[in-house]
PyMOL Python script that loads the backbone (N, CA, C, O; Angstrom):
from pymol import cmd

cmd.read_pdbstr("""\
ATOM      1  N   MET A   1       3.701  11.113 -29.185  1.00  0.00           N
ATOM      2  CA  MET A   1       4.281  11.196 -27.858  1.00  0.00           C
ATOM      3  C   MET A   1       3.312  11.933 -26.933  1.00  0.00           C
ATOM      4  O   MET A   1       2.658  12.894 -27.339  1.00  0.00           O
ATOM      5  N   ALA A   2       3.231  11.470 -25.684  1.00  0.00           N
ATOM      6  CA  ALA A   2       2.283  12.040 -24.726  1.00  0.00           C
ATOM      7  C   ALA A   2       2.731  13.417 -24.264  1.00  0.00           C
ATOM      8  O   ALA A   2       3.917  13.677 -24.058  1.00  0.00           O
ATOM      9  N   ASP A   3       1.748  14.281 -24.109  1.00  0.00           N
ATOM     10  CA  ASP A   3       1.984  15.605 -23.553  1.00  0.00           C
ATOM     11  C   ASP A   3       2.281  15.444 -22.060  1.00  0.00           C
ATOM     12  O   ASP A   3       1.707  14.569 -21.412  1.00  0.00           O
ATOM     13  N   GLU A   4       3.163  16.270 -21.508  1.00  0.00           N
ATOM     14  CA  GLU A   4       3.504  16.175 -20.072  1.00  0.00           C
ATOM     15  C   GLU A   4       2.278  16.312 -19.185  1.00  0.00           C
ATOM     16  O   GLU A   4       2.253  15.762 -18.084  1.00  0.00           O
ATOM     17  N   ASP A   5       1.258  17.038 -19.643  1.00  0.00           N
ATOM     18  CA  ASP A   5       0.044  17.211 -18.855  1.00  0.00           C
ATOM     19  C   ASP A   5      -0.781  15.930 -18.778  1.00  0.00           C
ATOM     20  O   ASP A   5      -1.675  15.828 -17.938  1.00  0.00           O
ATOM     21  N   ASP A   6      -0.495  14.937 -19.651  1.00  0.00           N
ATOM     22  CA  ASP A   6      -1.236  13.680 -19.678  1.00  0.00           C
ATOM     23  C   ASP A   6      -0.505  12.548 -18.955  1.00  0.00           C
ATOM     24  O   ASP A   6      -1.002  11.422 -18.927  1.00  0.00           O
ATOM     25  N   VAL A   7       0.651  12.819 -18.377  1.00  0.00           N
ATOM     26  CA  VAL A   7       1.466  11.782 -17.755  1.00  0.00           C
ATOM     27  C   VAL A   7       0.890  11.410 -16.383  1.00  0.00           C
ATOM     28  O   VAL A   7       0.543  12.276 -15.581  1.00  0.00           O
ATOM     29  N   ILE A   8       0.801  10.113 -16.141  1.00  0.00           N
ATOM     30  CA  ILE A   8       0.377   9.597 -14.845  1.00  0.00           C
ATOM     31  C   ILE A   8       1.565   8.881 -14.220  1.00  0.00           C
ATOM     32  O   ILE A   8       2.159   7.995 -14.834  1.00  0.00           O
ATOM     33  N   GLU A   9       1.908   9.271 -12.994  1.00  0.00           N
ATOM     34  CA  GLU A   9       3.025   8.663 -12.277  1.00  0.00           C
ATOM     35  C   GLU A   9       2.470   7.739 -11.197  1.00  0.00           C
ATOM     36  O   GLU A   9       1.571   8.121 -10.448  1.00  0.00           O
ATOM     37  N   VAL A  10       3.012   6.513 -11.118  1.00  0.00           N
ATOM     38  CA  VAL A  10       2.570   5.537 -10.124  1.00  0.00           C
ATOM     39  C   VAL A  10       3.774   5.107  -9.302  1.00  0.00           C
ATOM     40  O   VAL A  10       4.817   4.741  -9.845  1.00  0.00           O
ATOM     41  N   VAL A  11       3.613   5.156  -7.977  1.00  0.00           N
ATOM     42  CA  VAL A  11       4.683   4.760  -7.051  1.00  0.00           C
ATOM     43  C   VAL A  11       4.082   3.772  -6.050  1.00  0.00           C
ATOM     44  O   VAL A  11       2.973   3.977  -5.557  1.00  0.00           O
ATOM     45  N   GLU A  12       4.820   2.701  -5.754  1.00  0.00           N
ATOM     46  CA  GLU A  12       4.370   1.727  -4.753  1.00  0.00           C
ATOM     47  C   GLU A  12       5.455   1.528  -3.713  1.00  0.00           C
ATOM     48  O   GLU A  12       6.638   1.428  -4.039  1.00  0.00           O
ATOM     49  N   GLU A  13       5.034   1.472  -2.442  1.00  0.00           N
ATOM     50  CA  GLU A  13       5.961   1.201  -1.347  1.00  0.00           C
ATOM     51  C   GLU A  13       5.354   0.105  -0.481  1.00  0.00           C
ATOM     52  O   GLU A  13       4.202   0.200  -0.057  1.00  0.00           O
ATOM     53  N   VAL A  14       6.143  -0.938  -0.222  1.00  0.00           N
ATOM     54  CA  VAL A  14       5.684  -2.052   0.604  1.00  0.00           C
ATOM     55  C   VAL A  14       6.603  -2.172   1.812  1.00  0.00           C
ATOM     56  O   VAL A  14       7.826  -2.212   1.676  1.00  0.00           O
ATOM     57  N   GLU A  15       5.997  -2.229   3.000  1.00  0.00           N
ATOM     58  CA  GLU A  15       6.756  -2.395   4.236  1.00  0.00           C
ATOM     59  C   GLU A  15       6.252  -3.655   4.933  1.00  0.00           C
ATOM     60  O   GLU A  15       5.048  -3.836   5.111  1.00  0.00           O
ATOM     61  N   VAL A  16       7.187  -4.528   5.328  1.00  0.00           N
ATOM     62  CA  VAL A  16       6.827  -5.774   6.011  1.00  0.00           C
ATOM     63  C   VAL A  16       7.490  -5.784   7.383  1.00  0.00           C
ATOM     64  O   VAL A  16       8.706  -5.627   7.494  1.00  0.00           O
ATOM     65  N   ASP A  17       6.691  -5.969   8.421  1.00  0.00           N
ATOM     66  CA  ASP A  17       7.198  -6.102   9.785  1.00  0.00           C
ATOM     67  C   ASP A  17       6.882  -7.510  10.262  1.00  0.00           C
ATOM     68  O   ASP A  17       5.715  -7.895  10.337  1.00  0.00           O
ATOM     69  N   VAL A  18       7.923  -8.284  10.587  1.00  0.00           N
ATOM     70  CA  VAL A  18       7.747  -9.648  11.075  1.00  0.00           C
ATOM     71  C   VAL A  18       7.608  -9.612  12.594  1.00  0.00           C
ATOM     72  O   VAL A  18       8.405  -8.988  13.295  1.00  0.00           O
ATOM     73  N   LEU A  19       6.583 -10.293  13.081  1.00  0.00           N
ATOM     74  CA  LEU A  19       6.340 -10.371  14.519  1.00  0.00           C
ATOM     75  C   LEU A  19       6.956 -11.666  15.044  1.00  0.00           C
ATOM     76  O   LEU A  19       6.738 -12.734  14.472  1.00  0.00           O
ATOM     77  N   VAL A  20       7.727 -11.574  16.135  1.00  0.00           N
ATOM     78  CA  VAL A  20       8.396 -12.745  16.689  1.00  0.00           C
ATOM     79  C   VAL A  20       7.994 -12.933  18.149  1.00  0.00           C
ATOM     80  O   VAL A  20       7.608 -11.986  18.834  1.00  0.00           O
ATOM     81  N   ASP A  21       8.097 -14.200  18.614  1.00  0.00           N
ATOM     82  CA  ASP A  21       7.831 -14.463  20.023  1.00  0.00           C
ATOM     83  C   ASP A  21       9.094 -14.210  20.834  1.00  0.00           C
ATOM     84  O   ASP A  21      10.105 -13.763  20.292  1.00  0.00           O
ATOM     85  N   GLU A  22       9.038 -14.497  22.143  1.00  0.00           N
ATOM     86  CA  GLU A  22      10.178 -14.200  23.020  1.00  0.00           C
ATOM     87  C   GLU A  22      11.425 -15.013  22.669  1.00  0.00           C
ATOM     88  O   GLU A  22      12.530 -14.654  23.075  1.00  0.00           O
ATOM     89  N   ASP A  23      11.254 -16.119  21.908  1.00  0.00           N
ATOM     90  CA  ASP A  23      12.406 -16.921  21.485  1.00  0.00           C
ATOM     91  C   ASP A  23      12.943 -16.508  20.111  1.00  0.00           C
ATOM     92  O   ASP A  23      13.920 -17.078  19.625  1.00  0.00           O
ATOM     93  N   GLY A  24      12.300 -15.513  19.489  1.00  0.00           N
ATOM     94  CA  GLY A  24      12.749 -15.046  18.180  1.00  0.00           C
ATOM     95  C   GLY A  24      12.129 -15.783  17.012  1.00  0.00           C
ATOM     96  O   GLY A  24      12.535 -15.578  15.868  1.00  0.00           O
ATOM     97  N   ASN A  25      11.149 -16.643  17.279  1.00  0.00           N
ATOM     98  CA  ASN A  25      10.478 -17.377  16.207  1.00  0.00           C
ATOM     99  C   ASN A  25       9.371 -16.514  15.597  1.00  0.00           C
ATOM    100  O   ASN A  25       8.618 -15.870  16.328  1.00  0.00           O
ATOM    101  N   PRO A  26       9.265 -16.495  14.275  1.00  0.00           N
ATOM    102  CA  PRO A  26       8.208 -15.683  13.645  1.00  0.00           C
ATOM    103  C   PRO A  26       6.822 -16.244  13.969  1.00  0.00           C
ATOM    104  O   PRO A  26       6.587 -17.447  13.859  1.00  0.00           O
ATOM    105  N   VAL A  27       5.923 -15.368  14.363  1.00  0.00           N
ATOM    106  CA  VAL A  27       4.546 -15.769  14.673  1.00  0.00           C
ATOM    107  C   VAL A  27       3.533 -15.059  13.780  1.00  0.00           C
ATOM    108  O   VAL A  27       2.336 -15.339  13.848  1.00  0.00           O
ATOM    109  N   GLY A  28       4.007 -14.154  12.958  1.00  0.00           N
ATOM    110  CA  GLY A  28       3.116 -13.428  12.060  1.00  0.00           C
ATOM    111  C   GLY A  28       3.833 -12.263  11.431  1.00  0.00           C
ATOM    112  O   GLY A  28       5.030 -12.058  11.629  1.00  0.00           O
ATOM    113  N   ALA A  29       3.068 -11.498  10.661  1.00  0.00           N
ATOM    114  CA  ALA A  29       3.649 -10.336   9.985  1.00  0.00           C
ATOM    115  C   ALA A  29       2.551  -9.326   9.690  1.00  0.00           C
ATOM    116  O   ALA A  29       1.370  -9.664   9.616  1.00  0.00           O
ATOM    117  N   VAL A  30       2.972  -8.084   9.523  1.00  0.00           N
ATOM    118  CA  VAL A  30       2.085  -7.010   9.089  1.00  0.00           C
ATOM    119  C   VAL A  30       2.678  -6.444   7.802  1.00  0.00           C
ATOM    120  O   VAL A  30       3.840  -6.041   7.762  1.00  0.00           O
ATOM    121  N   VAL A  31       1.857  -6.423   6.751  1.00  0.00           N
ATOM    122  CA  VAL A  31       2.293  -5.921   5.450  1.00  0.00           C
ATOM    123  C   VAL A  31       1.510  -4.652   5.145  1.00  0.00           C
ATOM    124  O   VAL A  31       0.279  -4.668   5.125  1.00  0.00           O
ATOM    125  N   ASP A  32       2.218  -3.555   4.910  1.00  0.00           N
ATOM    126  CA  ASP A  32       1.614  -2.265   4.581  1.00  0.00           C
ATOM    127  C   ASP A  32       2.002  -1.931   3.148  1.00  0.00           C
ATOM    128  O   ASP A  32       3.171  -1.675   2.861  1.00  0.00           O
ATOM    129  N   ASP A  33       1.021  -1.934   2.246  1.00  0.00           N
ATOM    130  CA  ASP A  33       1.253  -1.715   0.814  1.00  0.00           C
ATOM    131  C   ASP A  33       0.537  -0.430   0.401  1.00  0.00           C
ATOM    132  O   ASP A  33      -0.689  -0.347   0.471  1.00  0.00           O
ATOM    133  N   VAL A  34       1.309   0.574  -0.030  1.00  0.00           N
ATOM    134  CA  VAL A  34       0.742   1.862  -0.431  1.00  0.00           C
ATOM    135  C   VAL A  34       1.067   2.114  -1.899  1.00  0.00           C
ATOM    136  O   VAL A  34       2.225   2.055  -2.313  1.00  0.00           O
ATOM    137  N   ILE A  35       0.028   2.396  -2.674  1.00  0.00           N
ATOM    138  CA  ILE A  35       0.177   2.757  -4.085  1.00  0.00           C
ATOM    139  C   ILE A  35      -0.367   4.168  -4.259  1.00  0.00           C
ATOM    140  O   ILE A  35      -1.489   4.461  -3.847  1.00  0.00           O
ATOM    141  N   VAL A  36       0.432   5.041  -4.869  1.00  0.00           N
ATOM    142  CA  VAL A  36       0.016   6.418  -5.131  1.00  0.00           C
ATOM    143  C   VAL A  36       0.106   6.654  -6.634  1.00  0.00           C
ATOM    144  O   VAL A  36       1.162   6.472  -7.239  1.00  0.00           O
ATOM    145  N   ALA A  37      -1.005   7.059  -7.223  1.00  0.00           N
ATOM    146  CA  ALA A  37      -1.037   7.409  -8.646  1.00  0.00           C
ATOM    147  C   ALA A  37      -1.399   8.885  -8.745  1.00  0.00           C
ATOM    148  O   ALA A  37      -2.407   9.323  -8.189  1.00  0.00           O
ATOM    149  N   SER A  38      -0.570   9.651  -9.457  1.00  0.00           N
ATOM    150  CA  SER A  38      -0.845  11.081  -9.594  1.00  0.00           C
ATOM    151  C   SER A  38      -0.816  11.464 -11.061  1.00  0.00           C
ATOM    152  O   SER A  38      -0.002  10.965 -11.838  1.00  0.00           O
ATOM    153  N   GLY A  39      -1.703  12.341 -11.414  1.00  0.00           N
ATOM    154  CA  GLY A  39      -1.788  12.818 -12.782  1.00  0.00           C
ATOM    155  C   GLY A  39      -2.421  14.187 -12.814  1.00  0.00           C
ATOM    156  O   GLY A  39      -2.592  14.826 -11.776  1.00  0.00           O
ATOM    157  N   PRO A  40      -2.767  14.637 -13.999  1.00  0.00           N
ATOM    158  CA  PRO A  40      -3.294  16.007 -14.135  1.00  0.00           C
ATOM    159  C   PRO A  40      -4.626  16.229 -13.423  1.00  0.00           C
ATOM    160  O   PRO A  40      -4.959  17.368 -13.095  1.00  0.00           O
ATOM    161  N   GLY A  41      -5.392  15.173 -13.178  1.00  0.00           N
ATOM    162  CA  GLY A  41      -6.689  15.328 -12.528  1.00  0.00           C
ATOM    163  C   GLY A  41      -6.658  15.190 -11.024  1.00  0.00           C
ATOM    164  O   GLY A  41      -7.646  15.479 -10.349  1.00  0.00           O
ATOM    165  N   GLY A  42      -5.516  14.744 -10.485  1.00  0.00           N
ATOM    166  CA  GLY A  42      -5.435  14.591  -9.039  1.00  0.00           C
ATOM    167  C   GLY A  42      -4.569  13.416  -8.634  1.00  0.00           C
ATOM    168  O   GLY A  42      -3.667  12.993  -9.358  1.00  0.00           O
ATOM    169  N   VAL A  43      -4.878  12.897  -7.439  1.00  0.00           N
ATOM    170  CA  VAL A  43      -4.073  11.836  -6.836  1.00  0.00           C
ATOM    171  C   VAL A  43      -5.008  10.767  -6.288  1.00  0.00           C
ATOM    172  O   VAL A  43      -6.054  11.078  -5.716  1.00  0.00           O
ATOM    173  N   ILE A  44      -4.623   9.499  -6.467  1.00  0.00           N
ATOM    174  CA  ILE A  44      -5.330   8.381  -5.852  1.00  0.00           C
ATOM    175  C   ILE A  44      -4.339   7.669  -4.946  1.00  0.00           C
ATOM    176  O   ILE A  44      -3.236   7.322  -5.366  1.00  0.00           O
ATOM    177  N   ILE A  45      -4.744   7.454  -3.694  1.00  0.00           N
ATOM    178  CA  ILE A  45      -3.905   6.746  -2.722  1.00  0.00           C
ATOM    179  C   ILE A  45      -4.657   5.483  -2.312  1.00  0.00           C
ATOM    180  O   ILE A  45      -5.792   5.557  -1.840  1.00  0.00           O
ATOM    181  N   ASP A  46      -4.022   4.322  -2.494  1.00  0.00           N
ATOM    182  CA  ASP A  46      -4.613   3.029  -2.140  1.00  0.00           C
ATOM    183  C   ASP A  46      -3.680   2.343  -1.147  1.00  0.00           C
ATOM    184  O   ASP A  46      -2.570   1.949  -1.504  1.00  0.00           O
ATOM    185  N   GLU A  47      -4.136   2.200   0.114  1.00  0.00           N
ATOM    186  CA  GLU A  47      -3.319   1.557   1.133  1.00  0.00           C
ATOM    187  C   GLU A  47      -4.004   0.289   1.615  1.00  0.00           C
ATOM    188  O   GLU A  47      -5.167   0.313   2.018  1.00  0.00           O
ATOM    189  N   THR A  48      -3.274  -0.817   1.567  1.00  0.00           N
ATOM    190  CA  THR A  48      -3.768  -2.093   2.063  1.00  0.00           C
ATOM    191  C   THR A  48      -2.855  -2.557   3.188  1.00  0.00           C
ATOM    192  O   THR A  48      -1.634  -2.593   3.036  1.00  0.00           O
ATOM    193  N   ILE A  49      -3.460  -2.913   4.320  1.00  0.00           N
ATOM    194  CA  ILE A  49      -2.707  -3.453   5.445  1.00  0.00           C
ATOM    195  C   ILE A  49      -3.210  -4.872   5.686  1.00  0.00           C
ATOM    196  O   ILE A  49      -4.397  -5.080   5.937  1.00  0.00           O
ATOM    197  N   ASP A  50      -2.300  -5.852   5.608  1.00  0.00           N
ATOM    198  CA  ASP A  50      -2.621  -7.245   5.859  1.00  0.00           C
ATOM    199  C   ASP A  50      -1.919  -7.708   7.118  1.00  0.00           C
ATOM    200  O   ASP A  50      -0.756  -7.379   7.351  1.00  0.00           O
ATOM    201  N   VAL A  51      -2.636  -8.479   7.934  1.00  0.00           N
ATOM    202  CA  VAL A  51      -2.046  -9.124   9.103  1.00  0.00           C
ATOM    203  C   VAL A  51      -2.013 -10.616   8.783  1.00  0.00           C
ATOM    204  O   VAL A  51      -3.044 -11.220   8.487  1.00  0.00           O
ATOM    205  N   LEU A  52      -0.814 -11.204   8.846  1.00  0.00           N
ATOM    206  CA  LEU A  52      -0.623 -12.608   8.490  1.00  0.00           C
ATOM    207  C   LEU A  52      -0.287 -13.427   9.727  1.00  0.00           C
ATOM    208  O   LEU A  52       0.337 -12.929  10.664  1.00  0.00           O
ATOM    209  N   ASP A  53      -0.709 -14.702   9.722  1.00  0.00           N
ATOM    210  CA  ASP A  53      -0.307 -15.591  10.802  1.00  0.00           C
ATOM    211  C   ASP A  53       1.038 -16.233  10.451  1.00  0.00           C
ATOM    212  O   ASP A  53       1.634 -15.902   9.425  1.00  0.00           O
ATOM    213  N   ALA A  54       1.515 -17.143  11.292  1.00  0.00           N
ATOM    214  CA  ALA A  54       2.840 -17.749  11.094  1.00  0.00           C
ATOM    215  C   ALA A  54       2.926 -18.557   9.807  1.00  0.00           C
ATOM    216  O   ALA A  54       4.019 -18.759   9.278  1.00  0.00           O
ATOM    217  N   ASP A  55       1.788 -19.024   9.296  1.00  0.00           N
ATOM    218  CA  ASP A  55       1.776 -19.806   8.055  1.00  0.00           C
ATOM    219  C   ASP A  55       1.596 -18.941   6.808  1.00  0.00           C
ATOM    220  O   ASP A  55       1.568 -19.460   5.693  1.00  0.00           O
ATOM    221  N   GLY A  56       1.475 -17.634   6.990  1.00  0.00           N
ATOM    222  CA  GLY A  56       1.309 -16.726   5.860  1.00  0.00           C
ATOM    223  C   GLY A  56      -0.126 -16.500   5.438  1.00  0.00           C
ATOM    224  O   GLY A  56      -0.380 -15.881   4.404  1.00  0.00           O
ATOM    225  N   ASN A  57      -1.068 -16.993   6.223  1.00  0.00           N
ATOM    226  CA  ASN A  57      -2.484 -16.787   5.919  1.00  0.00           C
ATOM    227  C   ASN A  57      -2.930 -15.407   6.404  1.00  0.00           C
ATOM    228  O   ASN A  57      -2.531 -14.956   7.478  1.00  0.00           O
ATOM    229  N   ILE A  58      -3.763 -14.746   5.597  1.00  0.00           N
ATOM    230  CA  ILE A  58      -4.291 -13.438   5.989  1.00  0.00           C
ATOM    231  C   ILE A  58      -5.359 -13.636   7.058  1.00  0.00           C
ATOM    232  O   ILE A  58      -6.345 -14.339   6.835  1.00  0.00           O
ATOM    233  N   VAL A  59      -5.162 -13.017   8.216  1.00  0.00           N
ATOM    234  CA  VAL A  59      -6.153 -13.097   9.296  1.00  0.00           C
ATOM    235  C   VAL A  59      -6.940 -11.804   9.444  1.00  0.00           C
ATOM    236  O   VAL A  59      -8.009 -11.794  10.054  1.00  0.00           O
ATOM    237  N   ALA A  60      -6.424 -10.724   8.897  1.00  0.00           N
ATOM    238  CA  ALA A  60      -7.148  -9.447   8.895  1.00  0.00           C
ATOM    239  C   ALA A  60      -6.618  -8.605   7.749  1.00  0.00           C
ATOM    240  O   ALA A  60      -5.435  -8.654   7.414  1.00  0.00           O
ATOM    241  N   GLU A  61      -7.527  -7.822   7.147  1.00  0.00           N
ATOM    242  CA  GLU A  61      -7.118  -6.955   6.041  1.00  0.00           C
ATOM    243  C   GLU A  61      -7.930  -5.670   6.090  1.00  0.00           C
ATOM    244  O   GLU A  61      -9.126  -5.677   6.382  1.00  0.00           O
ATOM    245  N   SER A  62      -7.250  -4.569   5.798  1.00  0.00           N
ATOM    246  CA  SER A  62      -7.898  -3.266   5.745  1.00  0.00           C
ATOM    247  C   SER A  62      -7.423  -2.555   4.484  1.00  0.00           C
ATOM    248  O   SER A  62      -6.225  -2.521   4.202  1.00  0.00           O
ATOM    249  N   GLU A  63      -8.360  -1.986   3.724  1.00  0.00           N
ATOM    250  CA  GLU A  63      -7.986  -1.219   2.540  1.00  0.00           C
ATOM    251  C   GLU A  63      -8.647   0.147   2.600  1.00  0.00           C
ATOM    252  O   GLU A  63      -9.841   0.267   2.872  1.00  0.00           O
ATOM    253  N   THR A  64      -7.850   1.172   2.340  1.00  0.00           N
ATOM    254  CA  THR A  64      -8.337   2.548   2.311  1.00  0.00           C
ATOM    255  C   THR A  64      -7.976   3.156   0.961  1.00  0.00           C
ATOM    256  O   THR A  64      -6.822   3.100   0.536  1.00  0.00           O
ATOM    257  N   ILE A  65      -8.955   3.728   0.302  1.00  0.00           N
ATOM    258  CA  ILE A  65      -8.716   4.416  -0.970  1.00  0.00           C
ATOM    259  C   ILE A  65      -9.141   5.867  -0.818  1.00  0.00           C
ATOM    260  O   ILE A  65     -10.264   6.156  -0.404  1.00  0.00           O
ATOM    261  N   GLU A  66      -8.231   6.778  -1.157  1.00  0.00           N
ATOM    262  CA  GLU A  66      -8.510   8.208  -1.072  1.00  0.00           C
ATOM    263  C   GLU A  66      -8.289   8.845  -2.444  1.00  0.00           C
ATOM    264  O   GLU A  66      -7.268   8.607  -3.090  1.00  0.00           O
ATOM    265  N   VAL A  67      -9.238   9.643  -2.874  1.00  0.00           N
ATOM    266  CA  VAL A  67      -9.137  10.350  -4.150  1.00  0.00           C
ATOM    267  C   VAL A  67      -9.074  11.842  -3.857  1.00  0.00           C
ATOM    268  O   VAL A  67      -9.939  12.385  -3.169  1.00  0.00           O
ATOM    269  N   ILE A  68      -8.047  12.501  -4.380  1.00  0.00           N
ATOM    270  CA  ILE A  68      -7.882  13.941  -4.217  1.00  0.00           C
ATOM    271  C   ILE A  68      -7.895  14.567  -5.609  1.00  0.00           C
ATOM    272  O   ILE A  68      -6.963  14.375  -6.390  1.00  0.00           O
ATOM    273  N   GLU A  69      -8.938  15.305  -5.912  1.00  0.00           N
ATOM    274  CA  GLU A  69      -9.051  15.948  -7.222  1.00  0.00           C
ATOM    275  C   GLU A  69      -8.390  17.321  -7.188  1.00  0.00           C
ATOM    276  O   GLU A  69      -8.465  18.042  -6.194  1.00  0.00           O
ATOM    277  N   THR A  70      -7.738  17.665  -8.301  1.00  0.00           N
ATOM    278  CA  THR A  70      -7.118  18.975  -8.399  1.00  0.00           C
ATOM    279  C   THR A  70      -7.840  19.795  -9.457  1.00  0.00           C
ATOM    280  O   THR A  70      -8.397  19.251 -10.411  1.00  0.00           O
ATOM    281  N   ASP A  71      -7.823  21.088  -9.277  1.00  0.00           N
ATOM    282  CA  ASP A  71      -8.431  22.001 -10.255  1.00  0.00           C
ATOM    283  C   ASP A  71      -7.391  22.301 -11.320  1.00  0.00           C
ATOM    284  O   ASP A  71      -6.260  22.680 -11.016  1.00  0.00           O
ATOM    285  N   ASN A  72      -7.785  22.128 -12.551  1.00  0.00           N
ATOM    286  CA  ASN A  72      -6.864  22.447 -13.669  1.00  0.00           C
ATOM    287  C   ASN A  72      -7.240  23.751 -14.304  1.00  0.00           C
ATOM    288  O   ASN A  72      -6.588  24.186 -15.253  1.00  0.00           O
TER     289      ASN A  72
END
""", "prot")
cmd.dss("prot")
cmd.show_as("cartoon", "prot")
cmd.util.cbc("prot")
cmd.orient("prot")
């Protein structure tokens, strides 16, 4: 069995915002996907933001990865 000091916790949160025109028809979406992994050595945060057109094609994408090391 794993020691509590060796446990890695992973959490993911996805937020989708649908963009509509003045008639209420969808014209695109913004997807914000954040994954956080934390363990005894620190934390890794991976955020991806996708901009989609009305057909679901990715027209822009941004990914940011941050590593935070902790002193043990």
